[in-house]
LOLO-693568 format. One record per atom (N, C-alpha, C, CB): residue number from 1; residue in one letter; z, y, x. Coordinates in steps of 0.2 Angstrom, whole numbers, always signed. Glycine has a CB too. Layout:
   dodo   nuza       w       v       u
    NUM      a       Z       Y       X
...
***
This chain:
   dodo   nuza       w       v       u
      1      m      +0      -6      +4
      1      m      +0      +0      +0
      1      m      +0      +6      +4
      1      m      +5      +0      -6
      2      p      -4     +11      +2
      2      p      -4     +17      +6
      2      p      +2     +22      +7
      2      p     -10     +21      +4
      3      l      +5     +22     +13
      3      l     +12     +26     +13
      3      l     +12     +33     +10
      3      l     +14     +27     +19
      4      d      +6     +36     +10
      4      d      +5     +43      +9
      4      d      +6     +43      +0
      4      d      -3     +45     +12
      5      t      +4     +38      -3
      5      t      +4     +37     -10
      5      t     +13     +37     -12
      5      t      +0     +29     -12
      6      v     +17     +33      -8
      6      v     +24     +32      -9
      6      v     +26     +39      -8
      6      v     +27     +25      -4
      7      l     +25     +42      -3
      7      l     +28     +49      -2
      7      l     +26     +53      -7
      7      l     +25     +51      +4
      8      s     +20     +53     -10
      8      s     +17     +58     -14
      8      s     +22     +56     -20
      8      s      +9     +57     -15
      9      a     +22     +50     -23
      9      a     +26     +48     -29
      9      a     +34     +50     -28
      9      a     +25     +41     -30
     10      v     +36     +49     -22
     10      v     +44     +51     -22
     10      v     +44     +59     -23
     10      v     +48     +48     -14
     11      i     +40     +62     -20
     11      i     +40     +70     -20
     11      i     +39     +72     -27
     11      i     +34     +73     -15
     12      y     +34     +68     -31
     12      y     +34     +71     -37
     12      y     +40     +69     -42
     12      y     +28     +67     -41
     13      r     +43     +63     -40
     13      r     +49     +63     -44
     13      r     +55     +67     -42
     13      r     +52     +56     -43
     14      l     +54     +68     -36
     14      l     +59     +74     -33
     14      l     +60     +81     -37
     14      l     +56     +76     -26
     15      r     +53     +83     -38
     15      r     +52     +89     -42
     15      r     +53     +89     -49
     15      r     +46     +91     -41
     16      e     +51     +84     -53
     16      e     +51     +82     -59
     16      e     +57     +79     -62
     16      e     +46     +79     -60
     17      g     +60     +75     -59
     17      g     +66     +72     -61
     17      g     +65     +66     -66
     17      g     +72     +78     -64
     18      c     +59     +64     -65
     18      c     +57     +58     -70
     18      c     +60     +52     -68
     18      c     +49     +58     -72
     19      r     +60     +47     -72
     19      r     +62     +40     -70
     19      r     +57     +38     -66
     19      r     +63     +34     -76
     20      w     +60     +32     -62
     20      w     +56     +29     -56
     20      w     +50     +25     -60
     20      w     +61     +23     -52
     21      k     +51     +23     -67
     21      k     +46     +19     -70
     21      k     +41     +24     -73
     21      k     +49     +14     -76
     22      a     +41     +29     -73
     22      a     +36     +34     -75
     22      a     +31     +35     -69
     22      a     +40     +41     -78
     23      l     +32     +33     -64
     23      l     +27     +34     -58
     23      l     +23     +29     -58
     23      l     +31     +35     -50
     24      s     +24     +23     -61
     24      s     +19     +17     -62
     24      s     +12     +19     -65
     24      s     +23     +10     -67
     25      p     +12     +22     -71
     25      p      +5     +25     -74
     25      p      +2     +31     -70
     25      p      +6     +26     -80
     26      l      +6     +35     -67
     26      l      +3     +40     -63
     26      l      +0     +37     -57
     26      l      +8     +45     -62
     27      y      +2     +33     -53
     27      y      +0     +30     -47
     27      y      -3     +25     -47
     27      y      +4     +30     -44
     28      k      -3     +21     -52
     28      k      -6     +15     -54
     28      k      -4      +9     -48
     28      k     -14     +16     -53
     29      v      +3      +9     -48
     29      v      +5      +4     -44
     29      v     +13      +3     -46
     29      v      +5      +6     -38
     30      p     +16      -3     -46
     30      p     +23      -4     -49
     30      p     +27      +0     -46
     30      p     +25     -11     -49
     31      h     +32      +3     -50
     31      h     +37      +8     -48
     31      h     +41      +5     -43
     31      h     +41     +10     -55
     32      t     +42      -2     -43
     32      t     +47      -6     -39
     32      t     +45      -7     -32
     32      t     +48     -12     -42
     33      t     +37      -5     -32
     33      t     +34      -6     -25
     33      t     +36      +1     -22
     33      t     +26      -7     -26
     34      i     +36      +6     -25
     34      i     +37     +13     -23
     34      i     +45     +13     -21
     34      i     +36     +19     -29
     35      y     +48     +11     -25
     35      y     +56     +12     -24
     35      y     +57      +8     -18
     35      y     +61     +10     -30
     36      y     +54      +2     -17
     36      y     +56      -3     -11
     36      y     +54      +1      -5
     36      y     +51      -9     -12
     37      w     +48      +3      -4
     37      w     +46      +7      +2
     37      w     +51     +13      +3
     37      w     +39     +10      +1
     38      w     +52     +16      -2
     38      w     +56     +22      -1
     38      w     +63     +20      +2
     38      w     +57     +26      -8
     39      r     +66     +15      -1
     39      r     +72     +13      +1
     39      r     +72     +10      +9
     39      r     +75      +7      -3
     40      k     +66      +6     +10
     40      k     +65      +4     +16
     40      k     +65     +10     +22
     40      k     +59      +1     +16
     41      w     +62     +15     +20
     41      w     +62     +22     +25
     41      w     +69     +24     +26
     41      w     +59     +28     +22
     42      v     +72     +24     +21
     42      v     +80     +26     +21
     42      v     +84     +21     +25
     42      v     +83     +27     +12
     43      d     +83     +15     +24
     43      d     +87     +10     +28
     43      d     +85     +10     +35
     43      d     +86      +5     +26
     44      l     +78     +10     +37
     44      l     +77     +11     +43
     44      l     +79     +17     +47
     44      l     +70     +10     +44
     45      g     +81     +22     +44
     45      g     +83     +28     +47
     45      g     +78     +33     +49
     45      g     +87     +27     +52
     46      i     +71     +32     +46
     46      i     +66     +36     +48
     46      i     +67     +44     +45
     46      i     +60     +33     +45
     47      l     +71     +45     +39
     47      l     +71     +51     +37
     47      l     +77     +55     +42
     47      l     +73     +51     +28
     48      d     +83     +51     +43
     48      d     +88     +52     +47
     48      d     +85     +55     +54
     48      d     +92     +47     +47
     49      a     +80     +51     +57
     49      a     +77     +52     +63
     49      a     +73     +59     +63
     49      a     +73     +47     +65
     50      i     +69     +59     +58
     50      i     +65     +66     +57
     50      i     +69     +72     +56
     50      i     +60     +66     +51
     51      f     +74     +72     +52
     51      f     +78     +78     +52
     51      f     +82     +80     +58
     51      f     +83     +77     +47
     52      a     +85     +74     +61
     52      a     +89     +76     +68
     52      a     +84     +78     +72
     52      a     +93     +69     +71
     53      r     +78     +76     +72
     53      r     +73     +80     +77
     53      r     +72     +87     +76
     53      r     +66     +76     +77
     54      l     +71     +88     +71
     54      l     +70     +95     +68
     54      l     +75    +100     +71
     54      l     +70     +95     +59
     55      v     +82     +96     +68
     55      v     +88    +101     +70
     55      v     +89    +102     +78
     55      v     +95     +98     +66
     56      s     +87     +96     +82
     56      s     +88     +97     +88
     56      s     +85    +102     +92
     56      s     +88     +91     +92
     57      e     +79    +104     +90
     57      e     +74    +108     +92
     57      e     +76    +115     +90
     57      e     +68    +107     +89
     58      a     +80    +116     +85
     58      a     +83    +123     +84
     58      a     +89    +126     +88
     58      a     +85    +123     +77
     59      r     +89    +132     +89
     59      r     +94    +135     +94
     59      r     +97    +142     +89
     59      r     +91    +139    +101
     60      p    +100    +140     +84
     60      p    +102    +146     +80
     60      p    +107    +151     +82
     60      p    +103    +143     +75
     61      a    +105    +157     +80
     61      a    +109    +163     +83
     61      a    +114    +164     +77
     61      a    +104    +170     +84
     62      e    +113    +161     +71
     62      e    +117    +161     +66
     62      e    +118    +155     +62
     62      e    +116    +166     +62
     63      a    +124    +153     +58
     63      a    +124    +148     +54
     63      a    +128    +150     +48
     63      a    +126    +142     +58
     64      h    +125    +149     +42
     64      h    +129    +151     +35
     64      h    +130    +144     +32
     64      h    +125    +156     +30
     65      i    +137    +144     +30
     65      i    +139    +137     +27
     65      i    +141    +139     +19
     65      i    +145    +135     +32
     66      d    +140    +134     +14
     66      d    +142    +136      +8
     66      d    +141    +129      +5
     66      d    +139    +142      +6
     67      s    +142    +127      -1
     67      s    +141    +122      -6
     67      s    +139    +124     -12
     67      s    +147    +118      -7
     68      t    +135    +119     -17
     68      t    +134    +119     -23
     68      t    +135    +113     -26
     68      t    +128    +120     -23
     69      s    +136    +114     -33
     69      s    +137    +107     -37
     69      s    +131    +106     -41
     69      s    +143    +108     -41
     70      a    +131     +99     -41
     70      a    +126     +96     -46
     70      a    +129     +91     -51
     70      a    +121     +91     -42
     71      k    +127     +93     -57
     71      k    +129     +88     -63
     71      k    +127     +81     -62
     71      k    +127     +91     -69
     72      v    +132     +76     -63
     72      v    +130     +70     -64
     72      v    +127     +68     -70
     72      v    +134     +66     -61
     73      h    +121     +65     -71
     73      h    +119     +63     -77
     73      h    +123     +56     -79
     73      h    +111     +61     -77
     74      k    +123     +55     -86
     74      k    +128     +50     -88
     74      k    +124     +43     -86
     74      k    +130     +50     -95
     75      h    +117     +42     -84
     75      h    +114     +37     -82
     75      h    +117     +36     -74
     75      h    +107     +38     -83
     76      a    +119     +40     -71
     76      a    +121     +39     -64
     76      a    +128     +37     -63
     76      a    +121     +46     -60
     77      n    +132     +37     -69
     77      n    +139     +34     -68
     77      n    +139     +27     -68
     77      n    +144     +37     -74
     78      t    +142     +24     -63
     78      t    +141     +17     -62
     78      t    +149     +14     -62
     78      t    +137     +15     -55
     79      q    +150      +9     -65
     79      q    +157      +5     -66
     79      q    +158      +1     -61
     79      q    +157      +1     -73
     80      s    +152      -1     -57
     80      s    +154      -7     -51
     80      s    +157      -4     -45
     80      s    +148     -11     -49
     81      q    +157      +3     -44
     81      q    +161      +5     -38
     81      q    +166     +12     -41
     81      q    +156      +7     -31
     82      p    +171     +12     -37
     82      p    +174     +19     -39
     82      p    +170     +25     -38
     82      p    +180     +20     -35
     83      p    +172     +30     -43
     83      p    +168     +36     -42
     83      p    +169     +39     -34
     83      p    +170     +42     -48
     84      e    +174     +39     -33
     84      e    +175     +43     -25
     84      e    +170     +39     -20
     84      e    +185     +41     -21
     85      q    +168     +33     -20
     85      q    +164     +30     -16
     85      q    +156     +33     -17
     85      q    +163     +22     -18
     86      q    +155     +35     -23
     86      q    +149     +37     -25
     86      q    +149     +45     -25
     86      q    +146     +34     -31
     87      c    +153     +48     -23
     87      c    +154     +56     -22
     87      c    +153     +59     -29
     87      c    +149     +60     -17
     88      v    +157     +56     -35
     88      v    +157     +58     -41
     88      v    +165     +61     -42
     88      v    +154     +51     -47
     89      g    +166     +67     -44
     89      g    +172     +70     -45
     89      g    +172     +74     -51
     89      g    +173     +75     -39
     90      s    +177     +74     -56
     90      s    +177     +77     -61
     90      s    +181     +83     -61
     90      s    +180     +73     -66
     91      s    +178     +88     -64
     91      s    +181     +94     -65
     91      s    +180     +98     -72
     91      s    +178     +98     -61
     92      r    +182    +103     -73
     92      r    +181    +106     -80
     92      r    +175    +106     -83
     92      r    +183    +114     -79
     93      g    +170    +107     -78
     93      g    +163    +106     -80
     93      g    +159     +99     -81
     93      g    +159    +110     -75
     94      g    +164     +94     -81
     94      g    +161     +88     -81
     94      g    +161     +84     -73
     94      g    +155     +89     -84
     95      r    +157     +79     -74
     95      r    +156     +75     -67
     95      r    +151     +78     -63
     95      r    +153     +68     -67
     96      n    +154     +79     -57
     96      n    +149     +83     -52
     96      n    +149     +79     -45
     96      n    +152     +90     -51
     97      t    +143     +80     -42
     97      t    +143     +80     -34
     97      t    +141     +86     -31
     97      t    +138     +75     -32
     98      k    +145     +87     -25
     98      k    +144     +93     -21
     98      k    +139     +93     -16
     98      k    +150     +95     -18
     99      i    +135     +97     -14
     99      i    +130     +97      -9
     99      i    +133    +102      -4
     99      i    +123     +98     -12
    100      h    +135    +101      +2
    100      h    +138    +105      +7
    100      h    +132    +106     +12
    100      h    +145    +102     +10
    101      g    +131    +113     +14
    101      g    +126    +114     +19
    101      g    +127    +119     +24
    101      g    +120    +116     +16
    102      a    +124    +119     +30
    102      a    +124    +124     +34
    102      a    +117    +126     +36
    102      a    +128    +121     +39
    103      v    +115    +132     +36
    103      v    +108    +134     +37
    103      v    +108    +139     +43
    103      v    +104    +136     +31
    104      d    +102    +139     +46
    104      d    +101    +145     +51
    104      d     +99    +151     +48
    104      d     +96    +143     +57
    105      e     +97    +156     +53
    105      e     +96    +162     +50
    105      e     +89    +163     +46
    105      e     +95    +166     +55
    106      n     +85    +158     +47
    106      n     +79    +157     +43
    106      n     +79    +152     +37
    106      n     +74    +156     +47
    107      g     +86    +151     +35
    107      g     +86    +147     +30
    107      g     +86    +139     +30
    107      g     +81    +150     +25
    108      r     +84    +137     +36
    108      r     +83    +130     +37
    108      r     +89    +126     +38
    108      r     +79    +129     +42
    109      a     +90    +120     +35
    109      a     +95    +116     +36
    109      a     +98    +114     +42
    109      a     +95    +112     +32
    110      l    +103    +114     +45
    110      l    +106    +111     +50
    110      l    +111    +106     +50
    110      l    +108    +116     +53
    111      t    +114    +106     +44
    111      t    +118    +100     +42
    111      t    +119     +99     +34
    111      t    +126    +101     +45
    112      l    +119     +93     +32
    112      l    +119     +91     +25
    112      l    +124     +86     +24
    112      l    +113     +90     +23
    113      i    +129     +87     +19
    113      i    +134     +82     +17
    113      i    +134     +82      +9
    113      i    +141     +83     +22
    114      i    +135     +76      +6
    114      i    +137     +77      +0
    114      i    +144     +74      -1
    114      i    +133     +73      -4
    115      g    +147     +76      -6
    115      g    +155     +75      -7
    115      g    +156     +75     -14
    115      g    +160     +80      -4
    116      l    +163     +74     -16
    116      l    +166     +74     -23
    116      l    +165     +82     -25
    116      l    +175     +71     -23
    117      g    +163     +82     -31
    117      g    +163     +88     -35
    117      g    +169     +92     -36
    117      g    +161     +86     -41
    118      n    +174     +89     -35
    118      n    +181     +93     -37
    118      n    +185     +93     -30
    118      n    +185     +89     -42
    119      a    +182     +92     -24
    119      a    +185     +93     -18
    119      a    +183    +101     -15
    119      a    +183     +87     -15
    120      h    +188    +103     -12
    120      h    +188    +110      -9
    120      h    +182    +110      -4
    120      h    +195    +112      -6
    121      d    +180    +116      -3
    121      d    +174    +117      +1
    121      d    +176    +116      +9
    121      d    +172    +123      +1
    122      s    +182    +118     +10
    122      s    +185    +119     +17
    122      s    +187    +111     +20
    122      s    +192    +124     +18
    123      r    +187    +106     +15
    123      r    +188     +99     +18
    123      r    +181     +97     +21
    123      r    +190     +93     +12
    124      m    +175     +99     +19
    124      m    +170     +98     +23
    124      m    +167    +101     +28
    124      m    +165     +96     +20
    125      a    +170    +107     +30
    125      a    +169    +112     +34
    125      a    +168    +110     +41
    125      a    +173    +118     +33
    126      p    +174    +106     +44
    126      p    +173    +103     +50
    126      p    +167     +99     +52
    126      p    +179    +100     +52
    127      q    +165     +96     +48
    127      q    +158     +91     +49
    127      q    +153     +96     +48
    127      q    +157     +85     +42
    128      l    +153    +101     +44
    128      l    +146    +106     +44
    128      l    +145    +109     +50
    128      l    +147    +112     +39
    129      v    +150    +111     +53
    129      v    +150    +115     +60
    129      v    +151    +111     +67
    129      v    +156    +122     +60
    130      a    +151    +104     +65
    130      a    +152    +101     +71
    130      a    +148    +101     +77
    130      a    +153     +95     +70
    131      g    +141    +101     +75
    131      g    +136    +102     +80
    131      g    +133    +109     +82
    131      g    +131     +98     +78
    132      i    +136    +114     +79
    132      i    +134    +121     +81
    132      i    +137    +124     +86
    132      i    +134    +126     +75
    133      r    +134    +126     +91
    133      r    +137    +130     +96
    133      r    +133    +136     +97
    133      r    +137    +127    +102
    134      d    +137    +141    +100
    134      d    +135    +149    +102
    134      d    +131    +152     +96
    134      d    +131    +150    +109
    135      a    +135    +152     +91
    135      a    +132    +155     +84
    135      a    +137    +159     +81
    135      a    +129    +150     +79
    136      h    +134    +165     +78
    136      h    +139    +167     +73
    136      h    +139    +163     +66
    136      h    +137    +175     +72
    137      v    +145    +162     +64
    137      v    +145    +157     +58
    137      v    +148    +161     +52
    137      v    +149    +149     +59
    138      a    +145    +162     +47
    138      a    +147    +165     +42
    138      a    +148    +161     +35
    138      a    +142    +169     +41
    139      a    +154    +162     +32
    139      a    +156    +158     +26
    139      a    +160    +164     +22
    139      a    +160    +151     +29
    140      d    +161    +161     +15
    140      d    +165    +165     +11
    140      d    +173    +164     +13
    140      d    +164    +164      +5
    141      k    +177    +167     +10
    141      k    +184    +167     +11
    141      k    +187    +160      +9
    141      k    +187    +171      +6
    142      a    +184    +156      +5
    142      a    +187    +149      +4
    142      a    +186    +145     +10
    142      a    +182    +145      -1
    143      y    +184    +147     +16
    143      y    +183    +143     +22
    143      y    +189    +146     +27
    143      y    +176    +144     +24
    144      d    +192    +151     +24
    144      d    +196    +154     +29
    144      d    +203    +150     +31
    144      d    +198    +161     +26
    145      n    +203    +147     +36
    145      n    +210    +143     +38
    145      n    +209    +144     +46
    145      n    +211    +134     +36
    146      d    +215    +143     +49
    146      d    +215    +143     +56
    146      d    +212    +137     +59
    146      d    +222    +144     +59
    147      a    +212    +131     +55
    147      a    +210    +125     +59
    147      a    +202    +127     +61
    147      a    +211    +117     +54
    148      l    +199    +129     +56
    148      l    +191    +130     +56
    148      l    +189    +135     +61
    148      l    +189    +132     +48
    149      r    +194    +141     +61
    149      r    +193    +145     +66
    149      r    +194    +144     +73
    149      r    +197    +150     +65
    150      n    +198    +140     +74
    150      n    +199    +136     +81
    150      n    +194    +132     +83
    150      n    +205    +131     +80
    151      l    +191    +128     +78
    151      l    +186    +123     +79
    151      l    +179    +127     +81
    151      l    +185    +117     +73
    152      l    +177    +132     +76
    152      l    +172    +136     +78
    152      l    +173    +140     +85
    152      l    +172    +141     +73
    153      a    +180    +141     +88
    153      a    +180    +145     +95
    153      a    +178    +140    +100
    153      a    +187    +149     +97
    154      e    +181    +133     +99
    154      e    +180    +128    +103
    154      e    +171    +127    +104
    154      e    +183    +122    +101
    155      g    +168    +129    +100
    155      g    +161    +128    +101
    155      g    +157    +134    +103
    155      g    +158    +125     +96
    156      n    +161    +139    +105
    156      n    +159    +145    +108
    156      n    +156    +150    +102
    156      n    +153    +144    +114
    157      n    +158    +148     +96
    157      n    +156    +152     +90
    157      n    +159    +157     +87
    157      n    +156    +147     +84
    158      r    +157    +162     +85
    158      r    +161    +169     +82
    158      r    +160    +167     +74
    158      r    +157    +177     +85
    159      a    +166    +167     +72
    159      a    +167    +167     +64
    159      a    +166    +174     +60
    159      a    +174    +166     +62
    160      s    +161    +173     +55
    160      s    +161    +179     +51
    160      s    +163    +177     +44
    160      s    +154    +183     +51
    161      i    +170    +176     +44
    161      i    +173    +174     +38
    161      i    +179    +179     +35
    161      i    +177    +167     +39
    162      p    +178    +181     +29
    162      p    +183    +188     +27
    162      p    +190    +183     +26
    162      p    +180    +192     +19
    163      p    +195    +187     +27
    163      p    +202    +184     +27
    163      p    +203    +183     +19
    163      p    +207    +188     +31
    164      k    +208    +177     +17
    164      k    +210    +177     +11
    164      k    +215    +183      +9
    164      k    +213    +171     +10
    165      s    +217    +185      +4
    165      s    +220    +190      +2
    165      s    +228    +189      +4
    165      s    +219    +192      -5
    166      n    +230    +183      +4
    166      n    +237    +181      +6
    166      n    +238    +180     +13
    166      n    +239    +174      +1
    167      r    +234    +181     +17
    167      r    +235    +180     +24
    167      r    +238    +185     +27
    167      r    +228    +179     +28
    168      r    +243    +184     +30
    168      r    +248    +190     +33
    168      r    +245    +194     +37
    168      r    +255    +187     +38
    169      k    +241    +192     +42
    169      k    +239    +196     +48
    169      k    +231    +196     +47
    169      k    +241    +193     +56
    170      k    +229    +202     +44
    170      k    +222    +203     +44
    170      k    +217    +201     +49
    170      k    +220    +210     +43
    171      i    +210    +199     +49
    171      i    +207    +197     +53
    171      i    +200    +200     +53
    171      i    +207    +190     +53
    172      e    +197    +204     +58
    172      e    +192    +206     +58
    172      e    +186    +202     +58
    172      e    +193    +210     +62
    173      y    +181    +204     +55
    173      y    +175    +200     +54
    173      y    +168    +204     +55
    173      y    +176    +197     +49
    174      d    +162    +201     +57
    174      d    +156    +204     +57
    174      d    +153    +205     +51
    174      d    +151    +201     +62
    175      k    +154    +210     +47
    175      k    +151    +211     +40
    175      k    +144    +211     +40
    175      k    +153    +218     +38
    176      e    +140    +214     +45
    176      e    +132    +213     +44
    176      e    +131    +206     +45
    176      e    +129    +216     +50
    177      t    +134    +201     +49
    177      t    +132    +195     +49
    177      t    +134    +191     +42
    177      t    +135    +191     +55
    178      y    +140    +194     +39
    178      y    +142    +191     +33
    178      y    +137    +192     +27
    178      y    +149    +193     +31
    179      k    +133    +199     +28
    179      k    +128    +201     +22
    179      k    +123    +196     +22
    179      k    +125    +208     +23
    180      r    +122    +193     +28
    180      r    +115    +188     +28
    180      r    +117    +180     +26
    180      r    +112    +188     +36
    181      r    +123    +180     +23
    181      r    +125    +174     +20
    181      r    +122    +171     +14
    181      r    +132    +174     +18
    182      h    +118    +177     +12
    182      h    +113    +175      +5
    182      h    +108    +170      +8
    182      h    +109    +182      +2
    183      k    +106    +167     +14
    183      k    +102    +163     +17
    183      k    +105    +157     +14
    183      k    +101    +164     +25
    184      v    +110    +154     +14
    184      v    +112    +148     +12
    184      v    +112    +148      +4
    184      v    +119    +146     +15
    185      e    +114    +154      +1
    185      e    +114    +154      -7
    185      e    +106    +153      -9
    185      e    +117    +161     -11
    186      n    +102    +156      -6
    186      n     +95    +156      -6
    186      n     +93    +149      -6
    186      n     +92    +160      -1
    187      f     +95    +145      +0
    187      f     +93    +139      +1
    187      f     +95    +134      -4
    187      f     +95    +137      +8
    188      f    +101    +135      -7
    188      f    +102    +130     -13
    188      f     +98    +132     -19
    188      f    +110    +130     -16
    189      q     +97    +138     -20
    189      q     +93    +140     -26
    189      q     +87    +137     -26
    189      q     +91    +148     -27
    190      r     +84    +136     -20
    190      r     +77    +133     -19
    190      r     +77    +127     -21
    190      r     +74    +134     -12
    191      l     +83    +123     -17
    191      l     +84    +116     -18
    191      l     +84    +114     -25
    191      l     +89    +114     -15
    192      k     +87    +118     -30
    192      k     +89    +117     -37
    192      k     +83    +117     -41
    192      k     +94    +122     -39
    193      e     +78    +120     -38
    193      e     +71    +121     -42
    193      e     +68    +113     -43
    193      e     +64    +126     -39
    194      c     +71    +109     -39
    194      c     +69    +102     -39
    194      c     +74     +99     -45
    194      c     +70     +98     -32
    195      r     +71     +96     -50
    195      r     +75     +93     -55
    195      r     +79     +87     -54
    195      r     +69     +92     -61
    196      a     +77     +83     -49
    196      a     +81     +77     -47
    196      a     +86     +79     -42
    196      a     +76     +72     -43
    197      l     +86     +85     -40
    197      l     +93     +87     -36
    197      l     +97     +92     -40
    197      l     +90     +91     -29
    198      a     +94     +96     -44
    198      a     +99    +101     -48
    198      a    +103     +96     -53
    198      a     +96    +107     -51
    199      t    +101     +90     -55
    199      t    +104     +86     -59
    199      t    +104     +79     -55
    199      t    +101     +85     -66
    200      r    +110     +76     -55
    200      r    +109     +69     -51
    200      r    +109     +64     -55
    200      r    +115     +68     -46
    201      y    +103     +61     -55
    201      y    +101     +54     -59
    201      y    +103     +48     -55
    201      y     +93     +54     -61
    202      e    +103     +48     -48
    202      e    +104     +42     -44
    202      e    +112     +40     -45
    202      e    +102     +43     -35
    203      k    +111     +34     -46
    203      k    +119     +30     -46
    203      k    +121     +30     -39
    203      k    +119     +21     -50
    204      l    +118     +29     -34
    204      l    +120     +28     -27
    204      l    +120     +35     -24
    204      l    +114     +22     -24
    205      s    +125     +36     -21
    205      s    +126     +42     -17
    205      s    +121     +43     -10
    205      s    +133     +43     -15
    206      s    +119     +36      -8
    206      s    +115     +37      -2
    206      s    +108     +38      -4
    206      s    +115     +31      +3
    207      t    +106     +36     -11
    207      t    +100     +38     -13
    207      t     +98     +45     -14
    207      t     +99     +35     -18
    208      y    +104     +48     -17
    208      y    +103     +55     -19
    208      y    +103     +59     -13
    208      y    +108     +58     -23
    209      f    +108     +57      -7
    209      f    +109     +61      -2
    209      f    +102     +61      +1
    209      f    +114     +59      +3
    210      w     +98     +55      +2
    210      w     +92     +55      +6
    210      w     +86     +59      +2
    210      w     +90     +48      +7
    211      l     +87     +60      -4
    211      l     +82     +64      -8
    211      l     +83     +71      -6
    211      l     +84     +63     -15
    212      v     +89     +73      -6
    212      v     +92     +81      -4
    212      v     +89     +82      +4
    212      v    +101     +82      -4
    213      t     +90     +76      +9
    213      t     +87     +77     +15
    213      t     +79     +77     +15
    213      t     +91     +72     +19
    214      l     +76     +73     +11
    214      l     +68     +74     +11
    214      l     +67     +81     +10
    214      l     +64     +68      +6
    215      w     +70     +84      +3
    215      w     +69     +91      +3
    215      w     +70     +95      +8
    215      w     +72     +93      -2
    216      a     +74     +95     +12
    216      a     +76     +99     +18
    216      a     +72     +98     +23
    216      a     +82     +97     +20
    217      i     +69     +93     +24
    217      i     +64     +91     +29
    217      i     +58     +95     +26
    217      i     +63     +82     +30
    218      m     +56     +94     +20
    218      m     +49     +98     +18
    218      m     +50    +105     +19
    218      m     +47     +96     +10
    219      a     +57    +108     +17
    219      a     +59    +115     +19
    219      a     +57    +118     +25
    219      a     +66    +116     +17
    220      w     +59    +112     +31
    220      w     +58    +115     +37
    220      w     +50    +116     +39
    220      w     +60    +109     +42
    221      m     +47    +111     +37
    221      m     +40    +110     +38
    221      m     +35    +115     +34
    221      m     +38    +105     +36
    222      i     +37    +117     +28
    222      i     +34    +121     +24
    222      i     +38    +127     +21
    222      i     +31    +118     +18
    223      p     +40    +132     +25
    223      p     +45    +137     +24
    223      p     +43    +141     +18
    223      p     +46    +142     +31
***
C-alpha cells in the first residue's frame, strides 16, 4: 500500500475528526490497513525521530510555555484502564486531557506532553523545559515557583515569569519577552483548528499524543 496514501488519510482524519471507518470509502482501502500502518509508524518511533531531529536543529533564543485542554469525547472513555493511565482527568467542564507545550520565538514546538485535564500546569513544567538551554523562558504566573526558576537557571535560562500576588519578595521579569508569550497561545489556537485534536476521540493517550506530534511536525515544515 502506498505510504503517502496512509499519511494523507491520517492527516484528513486529523483535520476533520471523522471516524477511522469513514476513511475506507474515501481512500478505497480498508480503514484497518490505514490504522495498522499508522500504529506501525508510531511503534517504530518514526514520528518521534522526525520531531526530535527538527527540535535538535533549533537554537531558540526564546521559549514560551503553556497548556490547553481538550474535551474527551464519550467514545474515548474506556473502562479497561484507569483514567489516570490514559491522561483523562475530571474537572468542572467534564473530562479533559491537557496538552502542555513549549514553543520557540517562531511558534514551533520544542516540547510536547499530554497529561490529566485537572492537573496543575506547574507539575509538567520541569519536563517542558528540561531540554531548553540559554534562552528566555516566558510563562504566566501559574508557573511561578522557586523550583522551576532554579531549574531554568541551571540551564542558563532567564525566566520571564510574573510573580504571584502572594509572593513575599517580588521578582523582576522581562516584560518585553513576556509580551511575546502569545506565540504559544497562537500555537494552541492553530492546533485546535484540527477537530481530532480540539476534541479527543482517541481511547489511547499514546494515539492522541502522536496525532498532536504529527500536527507539530507539519507546523515545523509548513509554517
